[in-house]
C-alpha positions as CSV (number, residue, x, y, z in Angstrom):
1,M,-2.2,-30.2,-1.2
2,I,-3.8,-31.6,2.0
3,I,-5.5,-29.1,4.3
4,D,-6.5,-30.2,7.8
5,I,-9.2,-28.2,9.6
6,V,-8.9,-28.6,13.3
7,N,-11.2,-27.7,16.2
8,S,-11.4,-28.5,19.9
9,D,-14.3,-30.4,21.5
10,S,-14.3,-28.0,24.4
11,D,-14.4,-24.8,22.3
12,P,-17.9,-23.6,21.6
13,A,-16.9,-21.4,18.7
14,G,-14.7,-24.1,17.2
15,R,-17.6,-26.6,17.4
16,N,-20.1,-24.2,15.9
17,I,-17.7,-23.2,13.0
18,R,-17.1,-26.8,12.3
19,A,-20.9,-27.5,12.3
20,A,-21.4,-24.6,9.9
21,I,-18.8,-26.1,7.6
22,D,-20.5,-29.5,7.7
23,S,-23.8,-27.8,6.9
24,L,-22.4,-25.8,4.0
25,L,-20.7,-28.9,2.5
26,K,-24.1,-30.6,2.2
27,N,-25.1,-28.0,-0.4
28,P,-22.0,-26.7,-2.1
29,P,-22.1,-23.9,-4.8
30,E,-21.9,-24.8,-8.5
31,G,-18.2,-25.7,-9.1
32,G,-17.6,-26.5,-5.4
33,F,-15.9,-24.4,-2.7
34,P,-12.6,-22.8,-3.7
35,L,-10.9,-24.5,-0.7
36,F,-11.3,-27.9,-2.4
37,D,-9.9,-26.7,-5.7
38,G,-7.0,-29.1,-6.2
39,N,-6.9,-29.8,-2.5
40,E,-7.8,-32.6,-0.2
41,V,-9.5,-31.4,3.0
42,T,-9.5,-33.4,6.2
43,F,-11.0,-32.7,9.6
44,Q,-9.8,-33.3,13.2
45,T,-11.6,-32.7,16.5
46,V,-9.1,-32.6,19.4
47,P,-9.7,-32.7,23.1
48,G,-8.9,-29.9,25.6
49,R,-7.8,-26.4,24.8
50,I,-6.6,-25.9,21.3
51,I,-3.6,-23.8,22.4
52,H,-2.1,-26.9,24.0
53,T,-2.8,-29.3,21.1
54,E,0.1,-31.7,20.4
55,K,1.4,-31.9,16.8
56,T,0.6,-35.6,16.9
57,S,-3.1,-34.8,17.0
58,V,-3.3,-33.3,13.5
59,N,-3.1,-35.0,10.2
60,P,0.5,-36.1,9.7
61,D,0.2,-35.7,6.0
62,A,-1.2,-32.2,6.0
63,D,0.5,-29.4,4.1
64,L,-1.6,-26.7,5.8
65,I,-3.6,-26.6,9.0
66,I,-6.5,-24.2,9.7
67,V,-7.6,-24.0,13.3
68,V,-11.1,-22.8,13.9
69,S,-11.6,-21.4,17.4
70,R,-13.0,-18.9,19.8
71,H,-11.4,-15.5,20.4
72,S,-11.4,-14.0,23.9
73,S,-10.5,-10.5,24.9
74,V,-10.4,-8.3,28.0
75,N,-12.1,-5.6,25.9
76,P,-14.7,-7.8,24.2
77,V,-16.0,-6.7,20.8
78,P,-17.9,-8.8,18.1
79,V,-15.1,-9.7,15.7
80,L,-13.9,-12.2,13.1
81,T,-10.2,-12.6,13.2
82,V,-7.3,-14.5,11.6
83,H,-3.8,-14.8,13.1
84,P,-0.6,-16.8,13.3
85,A,0.5,-18.5,16.5
86,G,3.7,-17.9,18.4
87,N,5.4,-16.4,21.5
88,F,7.7,-13.4,21.3
89,G,8.5,-14.0,25.0
90,I,7.5,-16.3,27.7
91,A,4.9,-18.8,26.7
92,G,1.9,-18.1,28.9
93,L,-0.7,-19.7,26.7
94,G,0.7,-22.7,25.1
95,G,3.7,-23.4,22.8
96,S,7.3,-22.7,23.7
97,D,9.1,-19.6,24.9
98,R,10.3,-17.3,22.1
99,E,9.1,-19.7,19.4
100,L,6.9,-18.9,16.5
101,G,4.7,-21.3,14.5
102,L,5.0,-21.7,10.8
103,T,2.3,-19.8,8.9
104,S,1.0,-18.9,5.5
105,P,0.5,-15.2,4.7
106,A,-1.3,-15.8,1.4
107,W,-3.9,-18.1,3.0
108,M,-4.5,-15.8,6.0
109,K,-5.0,-12.8,3.7
110,S,-7.6,-14.8,1.7
111,V,-9.5,-15.6,4.9
112,L,-9.3,-12.0,6.1
113,Q,-10.7,-10.7,2.8
114,N,-13.5,-13.3,3.1
115,H,-14.2,-12.1,6.6
116,A,-14.8,-8.7,5.2
117,E,-17.2,-10.1,2.7
118,F,-19.2,-12.4,5.0
119,A,-19.1,-10.7,8.4
120,P,-22.5,-10.1,9.9
121,E,-23.6,-6.6,10.7
122,G,-22.0,-5.3,13.8
123,Y,-18.9,-7.4,13.5
124,R,-15.4,-6.0,12.8
125,V,-12.8,-8.0,10.9
126,S,-9.2,-8.1,11.8
127,Y,-5.7,-9.6,11.8
128,E,-4.5,-10.2,15.3
129,I,-0.9,-10.0,16.3
130,T,1.0,-13.2,16.7
131,H,0.2,-14.8,20.0
132,H,-0.3,-18.1,22.0
133,G,0.5,-21.7,21.1
134,P,0.8,-24.2,19.8
135,T,4.2,-23.4,18.1
136,D,5.5,-26.7,16.9
137,F,3.1,-27.9,14.2
138,P,5.3,-29.2,11.4
139,V,3.6,-27.3,8.6
140,S,2.1,-23.8,8.1
141,F,-1.0,-23.1,10.2
142,F,-3.1,-20.3,11.5
143,F,-6.2,-19.5,13.6
144,V,-9.6,-18.5,12.3
145,E,-11.7,-17.1,15.2
146,V,-15.0,-15.7,16.3
147,G,-15.0,-13.4,19.3
148,S,-15.1,-12.2,21.9
149,T,-17.7,-13.6,24.3
150,E,-20.0,-16.6,24.7
151,K,-22.7,-14.6,22.9
152,E,-20.6,-14.4,19.7
153,W,-19.2,-17.9,20.1
154,N,-22.8,-19.2,19.8
155,D,-23.9,-16.7,17.2
156,V,-25.0,-18.9,14.3
157,S,-24.5,-16.1,11.7
158,A,-21.0,-15.3,12.9
159,C,-19.9,-18.9,12.9
160,M,-21.4,-19.4,9.5
161,A,-19.5,-16.4,8.3
162,A,-16.2,-17.8,9.6
163,A,-17.0,-21.2,8.0
164,K,-17.6,-19.4,4.6
165,S,-14.3,-17.5,5.1
166,V,-12.5,-20.9,5.3
167,L,-14.4,-22.7,2.5
168,Y,-14.1,-19.8,0.1
169,A,-10.4,-19.2,0.8
170,H,-8.3,-19.2,-2.4
171,P,-4.9,-17.3,-2.2
172,L,-4.2,-15.0,-5.2
173,P,-0.8,-15.5,-6.9
174,E,-0.1,-11.7,-7.0
175,S,-0.1,-11.3,-3.2
176,F,3.3,-10.9,-1.6
177,S,4.4,-11.7,2.0
178,L,5.2,-9.2,4.7
179,I,6.0,-9.1,8.4
180,G,4.6,-6.4,10.6
181,F,5.7,-4.3,13.5
182,G,3.8,-2.0,15.8
183,G,0.2,-1.5,16.8
184,T,-2.2,-3.1,19.3
185,H,-3.7,-6.6,19.5
186,Y,-6.1,-5.9,16.7
187,A,-3.6,-5.0,14.1
188,V,-5.4,-2.0,12.6
189,R,-2.9,-0.8,10.0
190,Q,-1.9,-4.3,9.0
191,T,-5.6,-5.2,8.6
192,A,-6.2,-2.2,6.3
193,I,-3.2,-3.2,4.2
194,G,-4.4,-6.8,4.0
195,L,-7.8,-5.7,2.8
196,E,-6.8,-2.9,0.4
197,T,-3.4,-4.0,-1.1
198,K,-1.6,-7.0,-2.4
199,G,0.4,-7.2,0.9
200,A,-0.2,-10.4,2.9
201,F,1.1,-10.5,6.5
202,G,2.7,-13.4,8.2
203,H,3.9,-12.7,11.7
204,I,2.9,-9.4,13.3
205,M,4.5,-8.0,16.5
206,H,2.8,-5.8,19.1
207,T,4.3,-2.4,19.9
208,R,5.2,-3.7,23.4
209,D,7.7,-6.2,22.0
210,V,9.4,-4.0,19.4
211,G,11.8,-2.1,21.7
212,S,13.6,-5.3,22.7
213,V,13.3,-7.4,19.6
214,S,16.4,-9.3,18.6
215,K,17.9,-10.0,15.2
216,E,17.3,-13.7,15.8
217,M,13.5,-13.1,16.5
218,V,13.0,-11.1,13.4
219,S,14.9,-13.8,11.4
220,Q,12.4,-16.3,12.9
221,M,9.5,-14.0,11.9
222,I,10.8,-14.0,8.3
223,A,11.5,-17.8,8.1
224,K,8.3,-18.9,9.8
225,S,6.3,-16.7,7.5
226,G,7.8,-18.6,4.6
227,G,10.2,-15.8,3.5
228,V,9.0,-12.3,3.0
229,S,9.5,-9.4,0.5
230,A,9.6,-6.6,3.1
231,A,8.6,-5.4,6.5
232,H,5.8,-2.9,7.3
233,V,6.3,-0.7,10.3
234,D,3.4,1.2,11.9
235,R,5.6,4.2,12.8
236,K,2.9,6.1,14.5
237,A,2.6,3.3,17.1
238,L,6.3,3.4,18.0
239,S,8.6,5.7,19.9
240,K,11.8,7.2,18.4
241,Q,13.8,4.7,20.5
242,E,11.8,1.8,19.4
243,L,12.0,2.9,15.7
244,S,15.8,3.4,16.0
245,H,16.3,-0.1,17.4
246,L,14.0,-1.8,14.8
247,E,15.6,0.1,11.9
248,G,19.0,-1.2,13.1
249,V,17.8,-4.8,13.2
250,L,16.1,-4.6,9.7
251,T,19.3,-3.0,8.3
252,D,21.4,-5.8,9.7
253,L,19.1,-8.4,8.1
254,D,19.0,-6.5,4.8
255,L,15.2,-6.4,4.9
256,E,13.6,-3.3,3.4
257,E,10.8,-1.4,5.0
258,I,7.8,-0.6,2.9
259,T,5.2,2.1,3.6
260,E,1.4,1.8,3.4
261,G,1.4,4.4,0.7
262,D,3.8,2.4,-1.5
263,L,1.8,-0.7,-0.9
264,H,-1.2,1.0,-2.4
265,K,0.9,2.0,-5.4
266,I,1.9,-1.6,-6.0
267,N,-1.8,-2.5,-6.6
268,S,-1.2,-1.6,-10.3
269,M,1.8,-3.8,-10.8
270,S,3.8,-6.8,-9.6
271,F,6.1,-6.3,-6.6
272,E,9.1,-7.2,-8.7
273,T,8.2,-4.4,-11.2
274,W,7.7,-1.9,-8.4
275,C,11.2,-2.7,-7.1
276,A,12.7,-2.3,-10.6
277,Y,11.2,1.2,-11.0
278,R,11.9,2.2,-7.5
279,D,15.5,1.3,-7.8
280,M,15.8,3.1,-11.1
281,A,14.3,6.3,-9.6
282,A,16.8,6.0,-6.7
283,A,19.7,5.8,-9.2
284,T,18.4,8.7,-11.1
285,A,18.1,11.3,-8.4
286,R,18.2,11.4,-4.6
287,D,14.8,11.8,-2.8
288,L,12.9,11.0,-6.0
289,K,9.4,9.5,-5.3
290,I,7.4,7.7,-7.9
291,F,3.7,7.6,-8.5
292,P,2.1,5.2,-11.0
293,H,-0.6,6.0,-13.6
294,G,-2.6,3.1,-15.0
295,R,-1.5,-0.5,-15.2
296,I,2.3,-0.9,-15.0
297,L,3.5,-3.7,-17.3
298,D,6.2,-6.2,-16.3
299,E,8.8,-4.7,-18.7
300,K,12.3,-3.2,-18.4
301,P,12.0,0.3,-17.0
302,S,13.6,3.5,-18.5
303,V,13.8,7.2,-17.6
304,I,12.4,10.1,-19.6
305,T,13.6,13.6,-18.7
306,L,11.7,16.5,-20.2
307,P,13.5,19.8,-20.8
308,L,13.1,21.7,-17.6
309,D,12.3,25.0,-19.3
310,L,9.6,23.3,-21.5
311,F,8.1,21.5,-18.6
312,S,8.0,24.6,-16.4
313,A,6.5,26.7,-19.1
314,A,3.8,24.2,-19.9
315,F,2.7,22.9,-16.5
316,L,4.0,25.2,-13.7
317,G,0.7,26.0,-11.9
318,S,-1.2,23.5,-14.0
319,E,0.1,20.3,-12.5
320,E,-3.3,18.7,-12.3
321,I,-3.6,18.9,-16.1
322,F,-0.3,17.1,-16.6
323,L,-1.3,14.3,-14.1
324,A,-4.6,13.8,-15.8
325,E,-2.9,13.4,-19.2
326,L,-0.6,10.8,-17.6
327,D,-3.7,8.9,-16.5
328,K,-4.7,8.7,-20.1
329,I,-1.3,7.5,-21.3
330,G,-0.9,4.8,-18.6
331,N,2.1,2.5,-17.9
332,I,4.0,5.5,-16.6
333,F,5.2,7.1,-13.3
334,H,5.4,10.8,-12.5
335,T,7.9,11.8,-9.9
336,T,8.2,14.3,-7.1
337,G,11.3,15.8,-5.4
338,K,11.8,17.5,-2.1
339,G,8.7,19.1,-0.7
340,G,6.5,17.1,-3.1
341,R,7.5,19.3,-6.1
342,L,6.5,17.8,-9.4
343,M,9.6,16.9,-11.4
344,P,10.2,16.7,-15.2
345,T,11.5,13.1,-14.7
346,L,9.2,10.3,-15.7
347,L,9.6,6.5,-15.8
348,T,8.0,4.1,-18.3
349,S,9.0,0.9,-20.1
350,A,12.0,0.9,-22.3
351,K,9.8,-0.5,-25.0
352,N,7.6,2.5,-25.1
353,R,10.1,5.2,-24.1
354,Q,10.6,6.8,-27.5
355,K,6.8,7.0,-28.3
356,V,5.9,8.3,-24.8
357,S,8.7,10.8,-24.9
358,G,7.4,12.2,-28.1
359,D,3.9,12.3,-26.9
360,L,4.9,14.3,-23.8
361,I,6.8,16.8,-25.9
362,V,3.8,17.3,-28.1
363,L,1.6,17.6,-25.0
364,S,3.8,20.2,-23.5
365,V,3.9,22.3,-26.7
366,Q,0.1,22.0,-27.1
367,Q,-0.4,23.2,-23.5
368,I,1.8,26.2,-24.1
369,T,0.2,27.2,-27.4
370,R,-3.3,26.8,-26.0
371,T,-2.7,28.9,-22.9
372,Q,0.0,31.4,-23.8
373,D,1.0,33.9,-26.5
374,S,3.4,31.7,-28.4
375,L,4.8,30.7,-31.8
376,V,6.4,27.5,-33.0
377,E,9.2,27.9,-35.6
378,G,11.4,25.0,-36.5
379,D,12.8,23.4,-33.4
380,Q,11.9,26.4,-31.2
381,I,8.9,27.6,-29.4
382,M,8.8,31.3,-28.6
383,I,6.7,32.6,-25.7
384,T,5.7,36.2,-25.2
385,R,4.6,37.2,-21.7
386,R,3.3,40.5,-20.5
387,Q,3.9,41.2,-16.8
388,F,3.7,43.9,-14.2
389,D,7.0,45.8,-13.8
390,P,7.3,47.3,-10.4
391,G,10.3,49.4,-11.6
392,L,8.1,51.2,-14.2
393,A,5.5,51.7,-11.5
394,R,8.0,53.4,-9.2
395,T,9.3,55.5,-12.0
396,L,5.8,56.8,-12.7
397,G,5.3,57.6,-9.0
398,V,3.0,54.7,-8.0
399,P,3.7,53.9,-4.3
400,S,4.2,50.2,-3.5
401,G,1.3,48.5,-1.7
402,P,-2.3,48.0,-2.6
403,L,-2.1,50.0,-5.8
404,Y,0.4,47.5,-7.2
405,G,-2.2,44.8,-6.7
406,Q,-4.9,46.8,-8.5
407,L,-2.6,47.3,-11.5
408,V,-1.7,43.6,-11.6
409,A,-5.5,42.9,-11.6
410,G,-5.9,45.1,-14.6
411,T,-7.4,48.1,-12.9
412,P,-6.2,51.7,-13.6
413,V,-5.2,53.7,-10.5
414,P,-5.5,57.4,-9.9
415,L,-2.6,59.3,-8.3
416,P,-2.8,62.4,-6.0
417,D,-1.4,64.6,-8.8
418,G,-4.4,63.9,-11.0
419,R,-2.7,61.4,-13.3
420,T,-4.2,57.9,-13.9
421,I,-1.8,55.1,-14.4
422,T,-3.1,52.2,-16.5
423,P,-1.9,48.6,-16.4
424,E,-0.4,49.0,-19.9
425,M,1.8,51.8,-18.7
426,V,3.5,49.5,-16.1
427,T,3.7,46.3,-18.2
428,K,6.8,44.9,-19.7
429,V,7.1,42.3,-22.4
430,V,9.3,39.2,-21.7
431,K,10.1,36.9,-24.6
432,T,11.4,33.4,-24.0
433,S,12.8,31.0,-26.6
434,I,12.8,27.3,-25.8
435,K,14.8,25.0,-28.1
436,I,13.6,21.5,-28.5
437,P,15.8,19.4,-30.8
438,G,13.8,17.5,-33.4
439,L,10.5,19.5,-32.6
440,E,9.7,19.8,-36.2
441,N,9.5,16.0,-36.4
442,Y,6.8,15.7,-33.8
443,S,3.3,15.6,-35.0
């Protein structure tokens, strides 16, 4: 792969980043810089503003172009950024109207993560939304920038950090590509996703452009990002009308939307495996949400459904114990239904289904026998519960209200007629039998 690093002779930040790269290359780390791992790296310095650079000015044999440059802002802050080039509307700063540049989500993500590692104190790191030219480079490219004023452009430590972000760039194979919608110029939610999950953004659209975005423009965002797995929508940054319009466009293009929460879940598995489990959950029950425990293996998924009466008897009110046990088991999902209620439906690999199912039955039975008056006989578990009976209390003349609470708490209560009612006098015994086929075979 040939990577061309480009800067402008009239851009102070670009010159300083390039000088920092040259300095670092004189004393490379043991094993060399990751950017050179299997790649040939070339350098170009072009005249004039970089946003107007002609495609003939870059290496014609390049497979990837990294432009090092200054960042300017009407609200200046010290920042290291990375972003794709393109114009969602009229081209006011280079490039062509309504044209996006080719870009590389995986390489931009790697630079962003390096920014977070190398940024000097006082500097923020950020994706920027897609903006400005050029737009017609024949291969994927993106901007690596230092901002936002002359002070930062000439800050040796900031330019050295940007240089390291480029030289240590090395995309990870498990990342997957996204396009983004919503937010301000500094794409806050997309930046958090890029730093904390496997999601790697290509083109990102500012809130102001979403309400009128066309199907053709979103198609261009997908294609110029090299094809993407899903779209992330910063819903809090959009109005109901903007969301409705965007949802229609994404539906027409058959591009799924993925939430930030789900992106964090995917950290423990491949995107393809996530999709397989998510689809299985959707086919199992409506509104079922899945939550992974441990590393999820790339294996065929399957469903485990615990008997509802057993599951409720064991873990109703003790959900945290159940979830902690799933963490120990690993390679498994718990599920929730409407209102976030924990469900007796779990998902794991088909390969481990039988063993895990048996382990969960044993776990449920152990939880019941440990915490309740119960007896296991054959394939049944019998549970005896003692509970306050308001009917008995009324019969004995106890008025409803605070006295009921005292009896439930185990405290005897005196009545005006001189009698004392004890908790045992208003307690009924409820016996429940739960049949679990094959229980006697579980150890």
